[in-house]
C-alpha positions in Angstrom: 3.6 -9.9 5.6 0.2 -8.6 4.5 -3.1 -8.5 6.3 -4.9 -8.5 2.9 -3.1 -11.4 1.2 -5.4 -11.6 -1.9 -3.7 -9.7 -4.7 -3.4 -12.0 -7.7 0.0 -10.6 -8.9 1.6 -11.1 -5.5 3.5 -14.1 -4.0 0.7 -14.7 -1.5 1.4 -18.4 -1.3 4.7 -17.8 0.4 5.0 -17.3 4.1 6.7 -13.9 3.9 3.4 -12.6 2.5 0.7 -14.9 3.8 1.8 -15.2 7.4 0.9 -11.9 8.8 1.6 -11.5 12.5 0.3 -8.1 13.8 2.1 -6.7 16.8 0.5 -4.7 19.6 0.8 -0.9 19.3 2.2 -0.7 22.9 5.0 -3.2 22.0 5.8 -1.3 18.8 6.1 1.9 20.8 8.3 0.2 23.4 10.6 -0.8 20.5 10.5 2.7 19.0 11.5 4.2 22.4 14.3 1.7 22.8 15.7 2.5 19.3 15.5 6.2 19.9 17.4 5.8 23.2 20.0 3.5 21.6 20.6 5.4 18.3 19.2 8.9 18.7 17.3 8.4 15.4 13.6 9.3 15.5 12.6 8.3 12.0 10.9 5.0 11.3 9.9 3.1 8.2 7.6 0.2 8.8 8.1 -2.6 6.3 4.8 -4.4 6.3 3.6 -5.2 2.7 0.6 -3.2 3.8 -0.1 -1.9 7.3 -3.7 -2.3 8.6 -5.5 0.9 9.3 -6.7 -0.3 12.7 -3.1 -1.0 13.8 -2.0 2.4 12.4 -4.7 4.1 14.5 -3.7 2.2 17.6 0.0 3.1 17.0 -0.8 6.8 16.5 -2.8 6.9 19.7 0.0 5.2 21.6 2.6 7.6 20.2 0.5 10.6 21.1 -0.2 9.2 24.6 3.5 8.7 25.3 4.3 12.1 23.8 6.9 10.6 21.5 8.3 12.9 18.9 9.0 10.8 15.9 8.4 10.7 12.2 7.3 7.5 10.4 5.9 6.1 7.2 4.7 2.8 5.9 3.1 0.9 3.0 -0.7 0.8 2.8 -3.7 -0.3 0.7 -5.8 2.7 -0.4 -8.8 1.3 1.5 -12.0 2.9 2.7 -11.0 2.8 6.4 -8.6 5.7 5.8 -11.0 8.4 6.7 -10.2 12.1 6.9 -10.2 11.9 10.7 -7.8 8.9 10.7 -5.4 10.7 8.4 -5.4 13.7 10.7 -4.7 11.5 13.6 -1.8 9.7 11.8 -0.3 13.1 10.9 -0.5 14.2 14.6 1.5 11.2 15.6 4.3 11.9 13.2 3.3 10.0 10.0 5.0 11.8 7.2 4.3 9.6 4.2 2.5 6.5 2.9 3.1 4.4 -0.2 0.3 2.3 -1.6 -0.3 0.0 -4.5 -2.8 1.6 -6.9 -1.4 -1.0 -9.4 -3.8 -0.2 -12.3 -6.2 2.7 -12.4 -9.0 0.6 -13.8 -11.9 -0.9 -11.8 -12.1 -3.9 -14.1 -8.4 -4.8 -13.5 -8.5 -3.9 -9.8 -11.3 -6.5 -9.6 -9.2 -9.1 -11.5 -6.3 -8.3 -9.2 -8.6 -8.7 -6.2 -7.1 -5.5 -4.8 -10.3 -4.7 -2.8 -10.3 -1.0 -3.8 -11.8 1.2 -6.5 -10.3 4.1 -8.5 -12.8 6.4 -6.9 -11.8 5.2 -3.4 -8.1 5.8 -4.3 -8.9 9.4 -5.3 -10.8 10.0 -2.0 -8.1 8.4 0.2 -5.2 10.2 -1.5 -7.0 13.5 -0.9 -7.5 12.7 2.8 -3.8 11.9 3.2 -2.7 15.0 1.3 -5.1 17.3 3.1 -3.7 16.0 6.4 -0.1 16.9 5.2 1.0 13.3 4.6 3.0 12.7 1.3 1.4 10.0 -1.0 3.4 7.7 -3.3 1.7 5.2 -5.6 3.1 2.0 -7.1 1.6 1.1 -10.5 2.1 -1.6 -13.1 1.4 -2.0 -16.8 1.1 -5.2 -18.7 -1.2 -7.1 -16.3 -2.9 -10.0 -18.2 -5.8 -8.8 -20.4 -4.9 -5.1 -19.9 -5.6 -3.3 -23.1 -3.7 -0.4 -24.5 -6.7 1.8 -23.8 -6.7 0.8 -20.2 -3.0 1.6 -19.9 -3.7 5.1 -21.4 -6.7 5.5 -19.1 -4.4 4.6 -16.1 -1.9 7.2 -17.2 -4.6 9.8 -17.5 -6.0 8.9 -14.0 -2.6 9.3 -12.5 -2.0 12.6 -14.4 -5.3 13.9 -12.9 -4.2 12.8 -9.4 -1.0 14.8 -9.8 -2.8 17.8 -11.3 -5.2 17.9 -8.4 -2.2 17.7 -6.0 -3.3 14.5 -4.2 -0.5 12.3 -5.4 3.1 13.5 -4.9 5.1 10.6 -6.3 4.6 7.4 -8.4 6.5 4.6 -9.9 5.4 2.4 -12.8 6.8 -1.1 -13.4 6.2 -3.9 -15.9 4.0 -6.7 -14.6 6.1 -9.9 -14.0 4.4 -13.2 -13.5 5.9 -15.0 -10.6 5.6 -18.7 -9.8 4.0 -18.3 -6.4 1.3 -15.8 -7.3 -2.2 -16.8 -8.3 -1.5 -15.6 -11.8 1.6 -17.8 -11.9 -0.1 -20.8 -10.3 -3.3 -20.6 -12.5 -2.3 -18.7 -15.7 -5.2 -20.1 -17.7 -7.6 -18.1 -15.5 -5.8 -14.9 -16.6 -5.5 -15.9 -20.3 -1.7 -16.2 -20.3 0.8 -19.0 -20.7 4.1 -19.7 -19.0 7.1 -19.6 -21.4 9.1 -21.6 -18.9 8.4 -23.8 -16.0 10.2 -23.3 -12.6 12.2 -26.4 -11.6 
């Protein structure tokens, strides 16, 4: 699930996104310890659509308290709560990478998507993660409704600069697809698009 649950391109009306059930950091660590004992593997990928910074902080503290030696990564939103200190704490607990949805490097489109982040914030947060020694991957899209060719070029330039400054290590661009269970798919007229076909 996702604790944010507002992005207009996402299937936020479906339970697998909208029903987010956070778990206590102590229980997560119990399960990690059990898996290490059972399998000998010490690497973990958490599959939340986006992991909340507060839970990541609690998990990091619990891992450090228990002296667990693990490596882990997860999906995030590039939100303001990822401070320099939090990124250093996450690294100390074994966090090796994060992947986050930058989506479109345009504040106008980020507002339309209801991502709850700004381009400036992304640049700051990616720097904090990188300086802490945590690899940063960004997911991006092109073709979001009303996106202009110039905004697409500007997004490419923004990502180029993030790479040039060494604060982004990996990225993947994909074509926007309107899905039936997203706000765009449910209310296309609000985004100045039309459905070619209707789901049955």
